[in-house]
Backbone as CSV, one residue per row, in Angstrom:
resi,resn,N_x,N_y,N_z,CA_x,CA_y,CA_z,C_x,C_y,C_z
1,MET,-15.404,-11.928,10.679,-14.157,-11.593,11.350,-13.262,-12.826,11.429
2,SER,-11.991,-12.584,11.393,-11.040,-13.672,11.545,-11.006,-14.112,12.999
3,LYS,-10.668,-15.364,13.165,-10.573,-15.900,14.510,-9.218,-15.561,15.112
4,PRO,-9.171,-15.222,16.395,-7.886,-14.998,17.044,-7.043,-16.266,17.073
5,THR,-7.627,-17.409,16.704,-6.888,-18.670,16.703,-6.062,-18.846,15.438
6,ASP,-5.994,-17.821,14.596,-5.187,-17.870,13.386,-3.983,-16.940,13.520
7,PRO,-3.152,-17.137,14.570,-2.051,-16.204,14.795,-0.947,-16.347,13.748
8,LEU,-0.266,-15.240,13.528,0.773,-15.174,12.519,1.903,-14.313,13.051
9,VAL,3.146,-14.672,12.719,4.316,-13.873,13.066,5.040,-13.555,11.768
10,VAL,5.386,-12.272,11.604,6.092,-11.825,10.407,7.396,-11.170,10.847
11,HIS,8.510,-11.695,10.344,9.834,-11.120,10.583,10.207,-10.373,9.313
12,ALA,10.469,-9.077,9.422,10.781,-8.280,8.230,11.784,-7.187,8.557
13,GLY,12.907,-7.197,7.865,13.884,-6.129,8.010,14.376,-5.911,9.423
14,GLY,14.426,-6.961,10.227,14.878,-6.843,11.609,13.782,-6.538,12.608
15,PHE,12.548,-6.436,12.142,11.402,-6.179,13.021,10.525,-7.423,13.097
16,VAL,9.729,-7.507,14.162,8.775,-8.603,14.328,7.379,-8.008,14.441
17,PHE,6.472,-8.535,13.635,5.078,-8.120,13.646,4.226,-9.346,13.936
18,THR,3.104,-9.137,14.589,2.159,-10.220,14.807,0.830,-9.831,14.165
19,GLY,0.035,-10.821,13.899,-1.254,-10.555,13.280,-2.050,-11.822,13.120
20,HIS,-2.994,-11.770,12.186,-3.849,-12.925,11.954,-4.269,-12.992,10.487
21,PHE,-4.650,-14.183,10.079,-5.203,-14.390,8.753,-6.649,-13.913,8.724
22,GLU,-7.073,-13.414,7.595,-8.467,-13.025,7.374,-9.210,-14.240,6.802
23,THR,-9.280,-15.289,7.597,-9.805,-16.582,7.152,-11.247,-16.509,6.691
24,ALA,-12.084,-15.793,7.420,-13.502,-15.728,7.060,-13.730,-14.918,5.788
25,ARG,-12.908,-13.901,5.558,-13.117,-12.998,4.427,-12.362,-13.399,3.161
26,ALA,-11.274,-14.144,3.322,-10.465,-14.556,2.170,-10.007,-16.006,2.334
27,PRO,-10.956,-16.931,2.464,-10.591,-18.310,2.781,-9.713,-18.991,1.738
28,GLN,-9.945,-18.754,0.462,-9.145,-19.405,-0.573,-7.721,-18.861,-0.597
29,THR,-7.582,-17.564,-0.442,-6.254,-16.948,-0.439,-5.466,-17.403,0.780
30,VAL,-6.101,-17.410,1.940,-5.433,-17.867,3.163,-4.985,-19.317,3.008
31,ALA,-5.862,-20.183,2.505,-5.517,-21.601,2.338,-4.343,-21.761,1.370
32,ALA,-4.356,-21.033,0.260,-3.275,-21.134,-0.730,-1.952,-20.656,-0.140
33,PHE,-1.984,-19.568,0.626,-0.764,-19.039,1.223,-0.244,-19.979,2.304
34,ARG,-1.137,-20.528,3.102,-0.721,-21.444,4.171,-0.016,-22.682,3.624
35,ARG,-0.403,-23.120,2.447,0.254,-24.286,1.842,1.723,-24.000,1.525
36,LYS,2.093,-22.748,1.436,3.466,-22.364,1.109,4.276,-21.945,2.342
37,MET,3.690,-22.065,3.518,4.357,-21.609,4.732,5.285,-22.664,5.311
38,PRO,6.339,-22.231,6.038,6.672,-20.827,6.259,7.101,-20.197,4.941
39,TYR,6.704,-18.946,4.742,6.934,-18.265,3.477,8.020,-17.214,3.647
40,THR,9.046,-17.270,2.797,10.116,-16.282,2.851,10.231,-15.569,1.506
41,GLY,10.688,-14.339,1.563,10.878,-13.564,0.346,11.710,-12.327,0.620
42,GLN,11.731,-11.442,-0.359,12.450,-10.185,-0.261,11.473,-9.032,-0.488
43,LEU,11.472,-8.077,0.412,10.641,-6.881,0.274,11.399,-5.812,-0.494
44,VAL,10.747,-5.194,-1.453,11.276,-4.011,-2.116,10.205,-2.930,-2.015
45,HIS,10.607,-1.685,-2.191,9.638,-0.597,-2.071,8.776,-0.533,-3.318
46,VAL,7.498,-0.196,-3.146,6.578,-0.081,-4.285,7.028,1.051,-5.206
47,ARG,6.603,0.973,-6.458,6.984,1.989,-7.429,5.881,3.013,-7.635
48,TRP,4.634,2.573,-7.662,3.523,3.455,-8.007,2.495,3.613,-6.902
49,SER,2.480,2.737,-5.934,1.352,2.629,-5.010,1.393,3.536,-3.790
50,GLY,2.532,4.130,-3.457,2.585,4.985,-2.278,3.442,4.392,-1.186
51,GLU,2.907,4.339,0.028,3.659,3.884,1.187,3.418,2.395,1.433
52,GLY,4.130,1.604,0.670,4.002,0.157,0.767,5.277,-0.522,0.320
53,VAL,5.409,-1.761,0.714,6.511,-2.616,0.274,5.890,-3.863,-0.326
54,TRP,6.614,-4.482,-1.256,6.014,-5.626,-1.940,7.022,-6.723,-2.193
55,ILE,6.477,-7.900,-2.438,7.262,-9.064,-2.829,6.853,-9.372,-4.268
56,PRO,7.711,-9.058,-5.253,7.372,-9.376,-6.640,7.434,-10.886,-6.854
57,LEU,6.401,-11.439,-7.481,6.315,-12.895,-7.633,6.192,-13.361,-9.077
58,GLY,6.361,-12.454,-10.031,6.356,-12.849,-11.436,5.097,-13.590,-11.838
59,GLU,5.290,-14.770,-12.364,4.176,-15.582,-12.869,3.659,-16.592,-11.835
60,THR,4.060,-16.473,-10.573,3.590,-17.393,-9.533,2.066,-17.444,-9.535
61,ASP,1.529,-18.654,-9.510,0.077,-18.838,-9.532,-0.370,-19.449,-8.211
62,PHE,-1.088,-18.674,-7.413,-1.623,-19.181,-6.152,-2.936,-19.922,-6.362
63,GLY,-3.471,-19.890,-7.576,-4.705,-20.615,-7.877,-5.945,-19.993,-7.266
64,VAL,-5.926,-18.681,-7.046,-7.090,-18.004,-6.470,-7.499,-16.840,-7.365
65,GLY,-8.752,-16.462,-7.241,-9.259,-15.269,-7.907,-9.396,-14.170,-6.877
66,TYR,-10.271,-13.235,-7.178,-10.481,-12.132,-6.252,-11.422,-12.507,-5.117
67,GLU,-11.051,-12.109,-3.900,-11.914,-12.217,-2.725,-11.406,-11.208,-1.699
68,ASN,-12.318,-10.515,-1.092,-11.975,-9.487,-0.104,-10.924,-8.533,-0.675
69,HIS,-11.093,-8.177,-1.931,-10.086,-7.368,-2.613,-10.304,-5.875,-2.402
70,THR,-9.176,-5.160,-2.455,-9.182,-3.726,-2.246,-8.047,-3.080,-3.023
71,SER,-8.213,-1.822,-3.359,-7.148,-1.031,-3.962,-6.514,-0.094,-2.939
72,HIS,-7.103,-0.039,-1.739,-6.642,0.897,-0.708,-6.458,0.189,0.630
73,PRO,-5.450,-0.703,0.729,-5.224,-1.372,2.020,-4.753,-0.365,3.070
74,ALA,-5.154,-0.591,4.297,-4.746,0.255,5.420,-3.370,-0.191,5.921
75,PRO,-2.679,0.669,6.664,-1.406,0.249,7.239,-1.562,-1.036,8.051
76,GLY,-0.671,-1.994,7.781,-0.732,-3.293,8.447,-1.519,-4.331,7.683
77,HIS,-2.165,-3.947,6.595,-2.882,-4.921,5.773,-1.923,-5.506,4.744
78,VAL,-2.037,-6.800,4.552,-1.243,-7.516,3.551,-2.214,-8.022,2.495
79,ILE,-1.915,-7.708,1.236,-2.787,-8.137,0.144,-2.002,-8.975,-0.861
80,LEU,-2.713,-9.872,-1.513,-2.151,-10.694,-2.587,-2.836,-10.315,-3.886
81,TYR,-2.052,-9.859,-4.850,-2.575,-9.648,-6.196,-2.311,-10.944,-6.947
82,PRO,-3.385,-11.649,-7.384,-3.205,-12.981,-7.956,-2.691,-13.014,-9.392
83,GLY,-2.372,-11.853,-9.946,-1.870,-11.812,-11.321,-2.973,-11.422,-12.279
84,GLY,-2.586,-11.186,-13.506,-3.536,-10.763,-14.527,-2.871,-9.755,-15.430
85,ILE,-3.217,-8.473,-15.282,-2.616,-7.455,-16.137,-1.244,-7.016,-15.627
86,SER,-0.886,-7.422,-14.432,0.422,-7.147,-13.854,0.899,-8.438,-13.193
87,GLU,2.141,-8.453,-12.743,2.659,-9.683,-12.147,2.041,-9.959,-10.780
88,THR,2.083,-11.204,-10.380,1.627,-11.607,-9.049,2.514,-10.928,-8.009
89,GLU,1.892,-10.493,-6.912,2.670,-9.863,-5.859,1.940,-9.900,-4.531
90,ILE,2.724,-9.750,-3.476,2.197,-9.553,-2.127,2.628,-8.152,-1.707
91,LEU,1.697,-7.359,-1.199,1.982,-5.985,-0.795,1.630,-5.801,0.673
92,LEU,2.499,-5.124,1.398,2.275,-4.744,2.790,2.227,-3.225,2.857
93,ALA,1.077,-2.696,3.254,0.925,-1.245,3.387,1.512,-0.787,4.716
94,TYR,2.328,0.287,4.674,2.817,0.882,5.917,2.292,2.306,6.090
95,GLY,1.571,2.801,5.105,0.969,4.125,5.142,-0.110,4.175,4.081
96,GLY,-0.307,5.342,3.479,-1.324,5.492,2.452,-0.952,4.771,1.167
97,VAL,-1.854,3.927,0.691,-1.618,3.150,-0.528,-2.816,3.264,-1.459
98,ALA,-2.521,3.534,-2.728,-3.490,3.420,-3.821,-2.863,2.397,-4.763
99,PHE,-3.203,1.132,-4.585,-2.540,0.002,-5.238,-2.645,0.101,-6.755
100,SER,-1.473,0.148,-7.404,-1.467,0.256,-8.860,-0.143,-0.236,-9.428
101,SER,-0.104,-0.317,-10.748,1.100,-0.694,-11.483,1.193,0.212,-12.696
102,LYS,2.153,-0.031,-13.555,2.256,0.782,-14.767,1.044,0.584,-15.672
103,MET,0.261,-0.465,-15.418,-0.957,-0.727,-16.182,-2.161,0.034,-15.635
104,GLY,-2.038,0.597,-14.433,-3.149,1.313,-13.818,-3.513,0.728,-12.466
105,GLN,-4.678,1.107,-11.980,-5.131,0.671,-10.660,-5.352,-0.837,-10.631
106,LEU,-4.965,-1.442,-9.502,-5.139,-2.876,-9.274,-5.921,-3.081,-7.976
107,ALA,-6.361,-4.298,-7.746,-6.979,-4.684,-6.471,-6.356,-6.003,-6.040
108,GLY,-6.080,-6.113,-4.755,-5.504,-7.331,-4.204,-6.348,-7.852,-3.068
109,ASN,-6.198,-9.144,-2.793,-6.969,-9.821,-1.747,-6.366,-9.531,-0.375
110,HIS,-7.125,-8.836,0.476,-6.680,-8.575,1.851,-6.847,-9.887,2.619
111,PHE,-5.705,-10.517,2.950,-5.772,-11.832,3.595,-5.023,-11.920,4.911
112,ILE,-4.265,-10.891,5.263,-3.562,-10.842,6.544,-3.720,-9.435,7.114
113,THR,-3.948,-9.361,8.417,-3.947,-8.085,9.123,-2.914,-8.159,10.239
114,LEU,-1.949,-7.253,10.201,-0.970,-7.164,11.283,-1.562,-6.313,12.398
115,THR,-1.367,-6.755,13.632,-1.918,-6.057,14.786,-0.869,-5.705,15.829
116,GLY,0.281,-6.341,15.798,1.343,-6.076,16.759,2.594,-5.583,16.058
117,GLY,3.284,-4.635,16.683,4.502,-4.080,16.109,4.243,-2.972,15.106
118,LEU,2.995,-2.502,15.041,2.630,-1.496,14.037,3.435,-0.203,14.166
119,GLU,3.949,0.080,15.351,4.751,1.282,15.532,6.041,1.229,14.702
120,ASN,6.394,0.036,14.201,7.607,-0.124,13.390,7.339,-0.192,11.887
121,LEU,6.076,-0.106,11.484,5.758,-0.230,10.051,6.422,0.861,9.212
122,ALA,6.281,2.100,9.599,6.869,3.194,8.817,8.389,3.099,8.799
123,THR,8.976,2.686,9.909,10.427,2.516,9.965,10.868,1.429,8.991
124,LEU,10.120,0.328,8.944,10.413,-0.739,7.970,10.305,-0.194,6.553
125,GLY,9.229,0.507,6.262,9.044,1.051,4.915,10.178,1.967,4.507
126,ASN,10.588,2.852,5.402,11.697,3.757,5.099,13.026,3.015,4.974
127,LYS,13.196,1.968,5.751,14.415,1.157,5.643,14.498,0.517,4.257
128,VAL,13.385,-0.030,3.788,13.362,-0.640,2.457,13.608,0.434,1.389
129,LEU,13.006,1.605,1.552,13.169,2.686,0.584,14.625,3.130,0.480
130,TRP,15.290,3.345,1.618,16.618,3.946,1.605,17.768,2.951,1.658
131,GLU,17.501,1.735,2.165,18.590,0.753,2.265,18.452,-0.397,1.277
132,GLY,17.308,-0.522,0.644,17.119,-1.584,-0.344,16.367,-2.784,0.211
133,ALA,16.344,-3.845,-0.587,15.562,-5.047,-0.284,15.869,-5.587,1.109
134,GLN,14.809,-6.054,1.759,14.912,-6.617,3.110,14.230,-7.985,3.140
135,PRO,14.757,-8.919,3.921,14.128,-10.235,4.012,12.809,-10.171,4.778
136,ILE,11.905,-11.069,4.412,10.636,-11.207,5.131,10.332,-12.688,5.269
137,ARG,9.750,-13.037,6.425,9.364,-14.434,6.681,8.023,-14.424,7.400
138,PHE,7.077,-15.180,6.864,5.758,-15.365,7.481,5.744,-16.755,8.088
139,GLU,5.346,-16.855,9.354,5.205,-18.164,9.992,4.012,-18.155,10.925
140,GLU,3.438,-19.322,11.076,2.283,-19.415,11.983,2.783,-19.289,13.410
141,GLY,2.020,-18.554,14.219,2.432,-18.283,15.597,1.892,-19.283,16.526
């Protein structure tokens, strides 16, 4: 289990979410992401995966392989796809997700779990879907 001493604050589309890093389960991914913090980007709605938003990262190399990976993140789970058959990306699930791309099913490293503000996840997802890209910022709490 992650330690409660790894607090995180995520500002996205006008909402604030809190959570924690999955340090024990994805230590390399957490360490690589922390080196880039505070991390800012743009959320766009997923194309194939269902109820999720993502940050497309092209050829960005976080220098990690698979750990604590899943194709079905739960709402509030943040996963990092480290690249390979599709581009590198960070995905935030706000509902049902079957993580995939035009190449087929993918798996990403579950490295962040949001625990606060979850009542706004679906609203954020719908905002991104109907209004377009939204800013996101990850910072240590």
